[in-house]
N, C-alpha and C positions, 0 to 999 in steps of 0.2 A: 845410703848415706848420701847427706847433703854434702854435694862438692865445692860450696862454696865457703868462704873464710869467715863463717860467722861465729859470733860473740853474743850469747845471750844475757851476759852480765857485765859487769863494770867493775873496777877496782873499788869504788864508791860504794856499791853494793855489798861487795865482801867485807870492808871494814865498816859498815853499819852494823854487822852482826859480831864483829869483835875487835872494837876500837881499842880497846886496851893493849892487844897485840901486834898490832899492825906493824912495829918495828921489826920483830922476828919473824913474823908471817911472809912478809914480802923480801925475798931474796936481793942480798945486797949487791948481786953482781947484775940486777936488773935495775938499776938507777936510770932515772931519765936526765933528771939534773939536780944538782946541787950548789949552793952558794951561802956566803956570808956578808954578803953586802945587800939584803933586802933592805927596803922601806917602806911605809906608808905616809902618806902625806895628810894633813888634818884635812882637806877638802876630798880625799877620797880615802876612806878609812878600811875599804876592803878590797884595795888593789895593791896586791904586792910587786914592788919595782926592784930589778936587778939589771946594774949595767953590764956584768960579767955574765950573764946567763941568757942565750937565745931561746926562750920558750918555744918559739916556733919551730925552728932547726931543730930540738930535742924531741920534737914529735908532741908535745903536752897539748891535751885535747880534754872538753868536757866528761866527765866519767872517770878522770884520773884524779889521785887523791896527795896533799901537798901537807907535808908535815912540817910544822914550825918547830923549832928547837931552841932559840933563843931570841932576846934576851931571857935567861930564865925564871926572873920574877914575872913576867908574864906569860911564859908557856915553861911553867917547871916540868921534869920527865914524867911520861917518855915523850913530850909535845905536846901538840894541839894540833888536831887534824881537819882540814877543811877539803870541800870539794870544788870542783874549778867550774866557773861560770863562764867567763870567757878568756881567751889568750891573745894575746899581742906577742911582739916580738920580744920586748925587755918587761912585759909587764902582765901578768894575771889577775883576773879578778876573781876572789873565793867567795864562797858562800858555805854556809851552816850545813853540813852533811845532811842529806835528805829533805833540806830544804830549799825553796824559789830562792834567788839570789835578791838579795838586799833585806831578809828578814832576820829579825834575830839581833843580837848585839853586835856590832862591827868589829872587825879583829883587832883592831889598832884603838888606841886612847883617842881622845880628843884633839890633843897635840901633835899626834902620828907617833911614828915609831921608826928608830934606824936600828942598824946592827943586826939584823933578823937573819939569822941562821934557818936555811930550809932545807930539804931533802925530799924528793919526788921519786917514788921506786915504784914499780907496776910487777901485777901479775896476770897482763895479757898472754903470755904464752900460755901457761896454765889454764887460762879462760878460755881461751881458744879449742886447746886439746880437751877438756871438760866438754865444751860445747858439741864438739864432733862426736865424742862417744856418748852423747845424750842423744843426739841424732841417731847413731847407728842403734842404739837401745830401743828407740822407737820407732825406728823405720822410717824415719822424716828425710823425704827426698827432693823436698823443696825449700825455699826460704820460707815458706808458709805452714806453720804446722797443722797435720791434717789429720791426727787422731781427734775423733769426738771430744768437745770439751777442752780442747788444750789450747793453751793461749800464752803467750809470751811471759806472762807472770809466773806461770807455773815453770817454764823451760827455766827462766832465771832463777827461781828457787832451788830447782833442782842442781844446775851449775854452781851456785854460790857454796851450796852445802858439800858438793862433790870437791869443790877447790880448797874448802875449808878442812874438810876431813884428811885430805893428801898433807896439805900443808903442814897442820898439827902433828900427823904422823911422823913427816920427814923433820921437823925440829924436834920432836920429842928425845929427851935424853935418858939416859939408863934409869935416873934416879928421880925424874920428872914425871910425878903421877898427874899434875893438873893437865899437861898438854895431850898426855897419852888419854886422859878421860875424855877431854874435848875431841879428840880424834875419833874416839868411839862414838860420842854423841850425836856427831854432825854426820858420820859415816852412817850411823842408824837411821835418822832423820831422812837423808839420802833415798835410803834404801825404801822406806816408807812412804815417800812421795813418789818413787819412781815406780813403785808396787800399785799406787792407786792411780797413777796415770796410764800404768799398761793394763789395765782391767779390762777394759772395752774391746771390741775387735778393732783390728788394725788393718786398714782399708787397703793398705799397700802390700799386702800378704795374705794369704788364706789362712795362716794359722795366727796362734796369739803369742806375743811375744814371750819367750821363757822366763821363769823366775830369774831375778836379779839374784847376783852372789857378791860377798864381800872382797871379791878378786879387784874390783874396781879401785878399792882403796889402798893404796898401794904408795 
């Protein structure tokens, strides 16, 4: 198993597959930062400023996701999601999810914006755990994927699906068929992807990787 603290995916990549459920999917006790004093200036409509929050001290970095919650007329529930392009002590430059910095409509209107409420939560612990488990299943022993045809994109896709399957299962309630269905769909997608990745000979072992089971989705 890979002994490094590898993460093959990011919060943003998880959010891209389930943007409408980021609120419940991201545990409230894994909050990075939050505030209600955010602002955007007319000269920089992409950069969220906050005097009350030190984004650098909070550990914010590219790959995290910022959810803007207010003003409600600009960011109606469940809020608007943005990726992190750059981080300063009291300012974070945002970008549209999955897009390069500066592309698309800016976050704020031309006159700027004040009284912006925001929250930043993370799935970093779940992503690291899923990355280690994918490493173990595929027999990866270094930071470089060693199976034929294996690449970072495949590992990312596997980790994202495993994290989503587990989080949807965790937040499912007895009468909640929607989340339960999504947990099954992402779990099945993870199993199919891992089966495809493990079909080839594993060069680090003399045997093929055993068939995966649903025991991972818990």
